[in-house]
Backbone as JSON, one array per atom type, in Angstrom:
{
  "sequence": "MNILDRSGNADATIAMSDANLTLTATQVRQNGLLTLTGTLTAARVLTIPAGKRQLIVRNLTTGGRGGLGNSDSPIGGFPA",
  "N": [[0.85, -1.17, 0.0], [0.64, 2.17, -0.91], [1.82, 5.41, 0.29], [-0.15, 7.42, -0.08], [-2.52, 5.9, -0.44], [-2.58, 4.63, 2.06], [-2.86, 6.79, 3.86], [-5.48, 7.56, 3.48], [-6.96, 5.26, 3.79], [-5.97, 3.39, 5.62], [-6.19, 1.6, 8.71], [-5.63, 2.27, 11.99], [-5.18, 0.79, 15.08], [-5.6, 1.87, 18.33], [-4.76, 1.43, 21.59], [-6.37, 2.62, 24.31], [-5.31, 3.65, 27.43], [-6.6, 3.94, 30.75], [-6.92, 6.84, 30.69], [-6.58, 10.27, 29.56], [-5.96, 10.93, 26.07], [-3.59, 11.94, 23.7], [-3.25, 12.32, 20.35], [-0.65, 11.87, 17.93], [0.73, 13.91, 15.29], [1.68, 12.29, 13.28], [0.22, 9.88, 13.65], [-2.31, 10.75, 12.9], [-1.87, 11.72, 10.3], [-1.01, 9.47, 8.86], [-3.08, 7.65, 8.76], [-6.44, 6.88, 7.86], [-8.5, 5.97, 9.34], [-9.06, 5.6, 12.72], [-9.11, 3.35, 15.3], [-10.24, 3.08, 18.5], [-9.49, 1.28, 21.4], [-9.86, -0.47, 24.55], [-10.42, -0.36, 28.14], [-12.36, 1.88, 29.93], [-12.87, 3.86, 32.86], [-14.15, 6.2, 33.19], [-15.33, 9.2, 31.49], [-13.17, 10.27, 28.9], [-10.69, 12.44, 27.43], [-9.99, 12.94, 24.07], [-7.46, 14.13, 22.22], [-6.9, 15.63, 19.2], [-4.56, 16.59, 16.81], [-4.68, 19.86, 15.35], [-5.81, 20.51, 12.05], [-6.44, 20.3, 8.51], [-8.04, 17.84, 7.66], [-9.84, 14.92, 6.92], [-10.96, 12.53, 9.17], [-11.75, 9.42, 10.49], [-12.97, 8.26, 13.51], [-13.28, 5.44, 15.34], [-14.88, 4.33, 18.1], [-14.28, 1.84, 20.17], [-14.05, 1.39, 22.82], [-14.66, 0.17, 26.15], [-16.61, 0.15, 29.18], [-16.48, 3.03, 30.95], [-17.67, 6.21, 29.85], [-18.04, 7.69, 26.55], [-15.35, 9.49, 24.93], [-14.36, 12.96, 24.51], [-13.46, 15.25, 21.97], [-10.87, 17.77, 22.04], [-10.68, 21.41, 21.89], [-9.11, 21.87, 19.63], [-9.75, 19.86, 18.0], [-11.29, 18.14, 15.24], [-13.59, 16.81, 15.85], [-16.58, 16.76, 17.79], [-17.41, 15.02, 19.66], [-17.92, 11.6, 20.58], [-19.86, 8.64, 20.77], [-19.9, 6.05, 23.32]],
  "CA": [[0.0, 0.0, 0.0], [1.5, 3.36, -0.93], [1.55, 6.4, 1.34], [-1.42, 8.08, -0.34], [-3.58, 4.95, -0.11], [-2.6, 4.39, 3.5], [-3.36, 7.96, 4.6], [-6.92, 7.64, 3.35], [-7.65, 3.99, 3.98], [-5.39, 2.53, 6.65], [-6.84, 1.57, 10.02], [-4.69, 2.09, 13.1], [-5.84, 0.5, 16.35], [-4.89, 2.51, 19.43], [-5.26, 0.99, 22.88], [-6.42, 3.71, 25.29], [-5.27, 3.29, 28.84], [-7.67, 4.66, 31.43], [-6.43, 8.21, 30.83], [-6.75, 11.07, 28.35], [-5.05, 10.52, 25.0], [-3.24, 12.92, 22.68], [-2.72, 11.69, 19.15], [0.44, 12.58, 17.28], [0.46, 14.3, 13.9], [1.97, 11.11, 12.46], [-0.92, 8.96, 13.74], [-3.41, 11.33, 12.14], [-1.48, 11.87, 8.91], [-0.78, 8.19, 8.19], [-4.23, 6.74, 8.83], [-7.74, 7.49, 7.62], [-9.42, 5.43, 10.34], [-8.45, 5.26, 14.0], [-9.98, 2.55, 16.15], [-9.84, 3.16, 19.9], [-9.88, 0.13, 22.2], [-9.45, -0.38, 25.95], [-11.48, -0.25, 29.15], [-12.31, 3.17, 30.59], [-13.73, 3.96, 34.03], [-14.81, 7.52, 33.15], [-15.17, 9.88, 30.21], [-11.79, 10.67, 28.65], [-10.52, 13.43, 26.36], [-9.17, 12.56, 22.94], [-6.95, 15.34, 21.58], [-6.45, 15.4, 17.82], [-3.88, 17.8, 16.33], [-5.43, 20.68, 14.4], [-5.41, 20.33, 10.66], [-7.54, 20.16, 7.55], [-8.0, 16.44, 7.25], [-10.94, 14.1, 7.38], [-10.49, 11.39, 9.94], [-12.82, 8.67, 11.13], [-12.56, 7.67, 14.78], [-14.22, 4.4, 15.78], [-14.7, 4.14, 19.53], [-14.64, 0.49, 20.63], [-13.7, 1.26, 24.23], [-15.73, -0.34, 27.0], [-16.57, 0.66, 30.54], [-17.01, 4.38, 31.22], [-18.4, 6.9, 28.8], [-17.22, 8.08, 25.4], [-14.48, 10.65, 25.11], [-14.66, 14.16, 23.75], [-12.3, 15.91, 21.38], [-10.64, 19.09, 22.59], [-11.05, 22.51, 21.0], [-8.36, 21.8, 18.38], [-10.16, 18.63, 17.35], [-12.39, 18.27, 14.29], [-14.78, 16.11, 16.33], [-17.16, 17.31, 19.0], [-17.57, 13.94, 20.62], [-18.32, 10.34, 19.99], [-20.48, 7.8, 21.8], [-19.21, 4.84, 23.75]],
  "C": [[0.9, 1.23, 0.0], [1.03, 4.38, 0.1], [0.2, 7.07, 1.15], [-2.59, 7.16, 0.0], [-3.7, 4.77, 1.4], [-3.21, 5.57, 4.26], [-4.87, 8.08, 4.53], [-7.65, 6.39, 3.78], [-7.14, 3.13, 5.12], [-6.13, 2.68, 7.97], [-5.77, 1.33, 11.08], [-5.5, 1.84, 14.36], [-4.97, 1.06, 17.47], [-5.54, 2.08, 20.73], [-5.2, 2.16, 23.86], [-6.25, 3.11, 26.67], [-6.36, 4.11, 29.5], [-7.2, 6.07, 31.76], [-6.73, 8.95, 29.53], [-5.69, 10.68, 27.35], [-4.84, 11.67, 24.04], [-2.62, 12.19, 21.51], [-1.59, 12.52, 18.59], [0.03, 12.95, 15.86], [0.7, 13.12, 12.97], [0.81, 10.13, 12.48], [-2.07, 9.46, 12.88], [-3.09, 11.36, 10.65], [-1.41, 10.52, 8.18], [-1.98, 7.26, 8.16], [-5.52, 7.5, 8.59], [-8.78, 7.08, 8.64], [-8.63, 5.07, 11.59], [-9.47, 4.51, 14.83], [-9.43, 2.59, 17.56], [-10.36, 1.94, 20.65], [-9.42, 0.37, 23.64], [-10.66, -0.27, 26.85], [-11.31, 1.05, 29.91], [-13.25, 3.16, 31.79], [-14.48, 5.28, 34.09], [-14.64, 8.09, 31.75], [-13.73, 10.37, 30.08], [-11.74, 11.65, 27.48], [-9.56, 12.87, 25.31], [-8.75, 13.84, 22.23], [-6.37, 14.98, 20.22], [-5.77, 16.68, 17.36], [-4.74, 18.54, 15.3], [-4.91, 20.44, 12.99], [-6.64, 20.16, 9.79], [-7.48, 18.77, 6.96], [-9.23, 15.74, 7.76], [-10.36, 12.87, 8.05], [-11.7, 10.72, 10.57], [-12.26, 8.05, 12.41], [-13.66, 6.7, 15.2], [-13.9, 4.09, 17.23], [-15.2, 2.76, 19.94], [-14.22, 0.28, 22.08], [-14.92, 0.73, 24.99], [-15.6, 0.3, 28.37], [-17.25, 2.0, 30.66], [-17.81, 4.96, 30.07], [-17.46, 7.24, 27.65], [-16.38, 9.29, 25.72], [-14.97, 11.83, 24.3], [-13.38, 14.72, 23.19], [-12.1, 17.26, 22.04], [-10.94, 20.15, 21.55], [-10.28, 22.52, 19.69], [-8.81, 20.63, 17.51], [-11.29, 18.89, 16.35], [-13.65, 17.54, 14.73], [-15.29, 16.79, 17.59], [-17.33, 16.26, 20.06], [-17.97, 12.68, 19.9], [-18.87, 9.44, 21.08], [-19.64, 6.59, 22.14], [-19.79, 3.65, 23.03]]
}
């Protein structure tokens, strides 16, 4: 898969520990779909670097509530 294909179509699975998470620019730039996994005991904040890029975030975490993106994030929130 070339870089262009990967940036739009690749799926990266990110295991969230029971804490807030800040994504890196590389994680966002190299993947079109991010799948969050892990067990949460409370709502957590997902920080996505600012930028003009479409990104799909699939929340497969269990336990607490869904996270919310911060003010630099293109998402307002996502359900658990």
